[in-house]
C-alpha positions in Angstrom: 227.0 -95.7 79.0 227.3 -99.0 77.4 227.0 -99.7 73.3 223.2 -100.5 73.9 222.1 -97.5 74.8 223.9 -95.5 72.5 223.4 -94.7 68.3 226.5 -95.8 66.2 229.2 -93.9 65.3 229.1 -92.6 61.8 231.5 -89.9 59.9 229.9 -86.0 59.5 229.0 -86.9 56.1 226.6 -89.8 57.1 225.3 -88.2 60.0 224.1 -85.3 57.9 222.9 -87.1 55.0 220.5 -89.2 58.0 219.1 -85.4 59.4 218.6 -84.2 56.0 216.6 -87.7 55.2 214.8 -87.0 58.6 214.4 -83.3 58.0 212.0 -84.3 54.6 209.2 -85.8 57.4 209.7 -83.3 59.9 209.0 -80.4 57.7 205.7 -82.3 56.3 204.6 -82.7 60.3 204.8 -78.5 60.8 202.9 -78.4 57.3 200.3 -80.9 59.2 199.9 -79.2 62.3 199.6 -75.7 60.2 196.8 -77.2 58.3 195.2 -78.6 61.6 195.9 -75.4 63.3 193.8 -73.5 60.0 191.2 -76.0 60.6 191.1 -75.2 64.1 190.2 -71.6 63.2 187.5 -72.3 61.0 185.7 -74.5 63.6 182.2 -73.3 65.3 181.8 -72.2 68.5 179.3 -72.2 71.9 177.8 -70.2 73.6 178.9 -70.0 77.5 176.7 -67.4 80.6 179.2 -65.0 80.7 178.4 -64.1 84.6 179.6 -67.8 85.8 180.8 -67.2 89.0 184.1 -68.0 89.8 186.4 -67.3 93.0 189.2 -65.1 92.8 191.4 -63.1 95.4 189.0 -60.2 95.4 186.0 -62.6 95.7 183.3 -63.8 93.3 184.4 -63.1 89.9 182.0 -63.5 86.9 183.7 -65.6 83.3 183.7 -62.2 81.9 186.0 -60.4 84.0 188.4 -63.1 83.5 189.3 -61.8 80.3 190.7 -58.8 82.0 189.5 -56.6 78.6 191.0 -59.2 75.9 189.3 -61.0 73.7 190.3 -64.1 74.1 190.9 -66.4 77.2 193.3 -69.6 77.3 192.1 -71.6 80.3 194.2 -74.6 82.1 191.6 -76.6 84.3 193.7 -77.7 87.0 192.8 -81.0 89.0 192.2 -80.5 92.8 192.4 -83.4 95.5 190.0 -81.9 98.4 191.7 -81.8 101.9 195.2 -83.5 100.6 198.8 -82.3 101.2 201.0 -80.8 98.7 202.7 -83.9 98.1 199.7 -85.8 97.2 198.2 -82.8 94.5 198.2 -83.6 90.5 201.7 -84.3 89.6 200.2 -84.0 85.8 198.3 -80.5 86.5 201.8 -79.1 88.5 204.1 -80.0 85.1 201.9 -78.4 82.8 201.2 -75.1 84.4 204.8 -75.0 85.8 206.1 -74.5 82.6 203.5 -71.1 81.6 205.9 -68.0 82.9 205.9 -65.4 80.6 202.3 -64.2 80.2 203.3 -60.8 78.3 204.0 -62.3 74.6 200.2 -64.3 74.9 198.5 -60.2 75.8 200.3 -58.8 72.7 198.1 -60.7 70.7 195.5 -60.4 72.8 194.8 -63.4 74.8 194.5 -64.0 78.4 195.6 -67.3 80.2 194.5 -67.8 83.4 194.0 -71.3 85.6 190.9 -72.3 86.5 191.4 -74.8 90.0 189.0 -77.8 91.7 189.7 -77.0 94.6 188.6 -74.0 96.8 190.3 -70.9 96.6 192.1 -70.3 99.4 193.9 -74.2 99.8 194.5 -73.6 95.8 196.4 -70.7 96.4 198.3 -71.4 99.0 199.6 -73.7 96.6 200.0 -71.8 93.7 202.1 -69.3 96.2 204.5 -72.5 96.9 204.8 -73.1 94.2 206.0 -69.7 92.6 203.4 -69.4 89.8 202.5 -65.7 89.2 199.5 -66.7 87.7 196.2 -65.3 86.9 194.2 -67.8 89.6 190.5 -68.7 90.2 188.5 -71.7 92.0 185.6 -73.3 89.9 182.3 -73.8 92.7 180.1 -76.6 91.8 177.3 -74.6 91.1 179.7 -73.2 88.2 181.4 -76.5 87.2 178.4 -77.7 84.5 178.4 -74.7 82.7 182.3 -74.9 82.0 183.3 -78.5 82.5 179.8 -79.9 80.3 180.9 -83.5 80.8 184.0 -83.5 80.4 187.0 -83.2 83.2 189.7 -81.0 85.1 192.7 -81.6 83.5 191.4 -80.0 80.0 192.2 -76.9 78.2 189.3 -74.4 77.2 189.4 -71.3 74.4 186.8 -68.9 75.0 186.3 -65.6 72.6 184.7 -62.9 74.5 182.4 -60.5 72.1 181.7 -57.7 73.5 179.4 -59.1 76.5 178.9 -62.2 75.2 181.4 -65.5 75.7 181.9 -68.4 73.9 184.1 -71.6 73.9 185.6 -72.3 70.4 187.9 -75.0 71.4 189.0 -77.4 74.0 191.1 -80.3 74.5 192.8 -83.1 76.9 195.1 -85.7 77.0 198.5 -84.9 74.9 196.5 -82.3 73.6 198.1 -80.1 76.4 201.5 -80.9 75.4 202.2 -77.3 73.9 201.9 -76.0 77.3 204.9 -77.8 78.2 208.3 -77.5 76.5 210.1 -79.7 78.6 208.9 -82.5 76.5 209.1 -80.7 73.1 213.3 -80.6 74.1 213.2 -83.8 75.3 211.6 -85.6 72.2 214.9 -83.8 70.8 217.8 -85.7 72.4 218.9 -89.3 71.9 217.1 -90.6 75.0 213.6 -88.8 74.2 211.4 -88.4 77.2 212.9 -92.0 78.2 209.0 -93.5 79.2 207.4 -97.2 78.3 205.1 -96.1 75.9 208.3 -94.3 73.3 209.4 -96.7 70.2 213.1 -96.2 70.9 215.9 -99.0 70.1 216.1 -101.7 72.3 218.8 -100.6 75.4 217.1 -96.9 75.6 216.6 -95.9 79.4 212.9 -96.0 79.5 212.4 -96.2 83.5 208.5 -93.5 83.3 205.8 -94.9 83.2 203.1 -92.3 81.6 200.6 -92.8 84.1 201.8 -90.3 86.7 204.9 -91.5 87.9 206.8 -89.7 85.1 205.6 -86.0 86.9 206.6 -87.5 89.8 210.2 -87.9 92.0 210.5 -89.2 95.8 206.8 -89.1 96.5 205.9 -85.1 95.2 205.5 -84.0 92.1 209.4 -83.1 90.6 209.2 -79.5 90.5 208.1 -79.0 94.4 211.7 -80.0 95.5 213.2 -77.0 94.3 210.4 -75.0 96.8 211.3 -76.7 99.2 214.8 -76.4 98.7 214.7 -72.9 98.6 212.5 -73.2 102.1 209.3 -72.2 101.0 206.4 -73.4 103.2 204.5 -76.3 101.8 201.5 -75.8 104.5 197.9 -75.6 102.3 195.6 -75.7 105.2 197.2 -73.3 108.0 196.7 -76.0 110.3 200.5 -76.7 110.6 204.1 -76.6 109.9 205.2 -77.3 106.4 207.7 -79.0 105.1 210.0 -76.1 103.7 209.0 -74.8 107.3 210.1 -71.2 108.1 208.9 -68.1 106.7 207.7 -69.1 103.3 205.5 -68.1 100.4 202.3 -69.9 102.0 202.7 -68.4 105.6 
């Protein structure tokens, strides 16, 4: 490490004073986030056809059944590249989906989490199993996409409310609005070098090797998270017609 990519060294008292000064801005940011969340809870909502069909492990499933009896539903709309191998699947959706692991806290608050994938169920579910994701997973048939996407695009996140046999969409977001799904980003934001992405306002000399147009989620030609699955011997074949990169008796065999 060179002097160009590390902060200056000061006494502990000076260091604490600098952090206390920043803390005022951090608290203001937290309070503004709370105020935005309060406004979000007061938004109107729009009705969605509860019978909209989805494809799941047991065949066709209506949207209302995805709630699993709960009143709220958070849906991650996962982008897909039809017919492409695992290495060519969406690195951004892989990054965000893979960080949602423990669902019991959502269930405690009457919220179901589910992934709605753009790809065909059998192929995309192989990807889910290859990645080791234990998440409710559905495919959105072409005939259902306009009902749910309504001129938007996969990659978005949408929130639904069930009122007995009716379903309403209460909120949706995309772009950087989906970052709450990725605690890795929150952790990186607290480190001295940050996310190391080219758009960040960092001091001169700070490492920023990652272009924020997709490569930041890839390593050596694959979505970064896939390498751990390959190393563990899991089969990445999504189509059942060739040996997977991982070989052996992987979870998609």
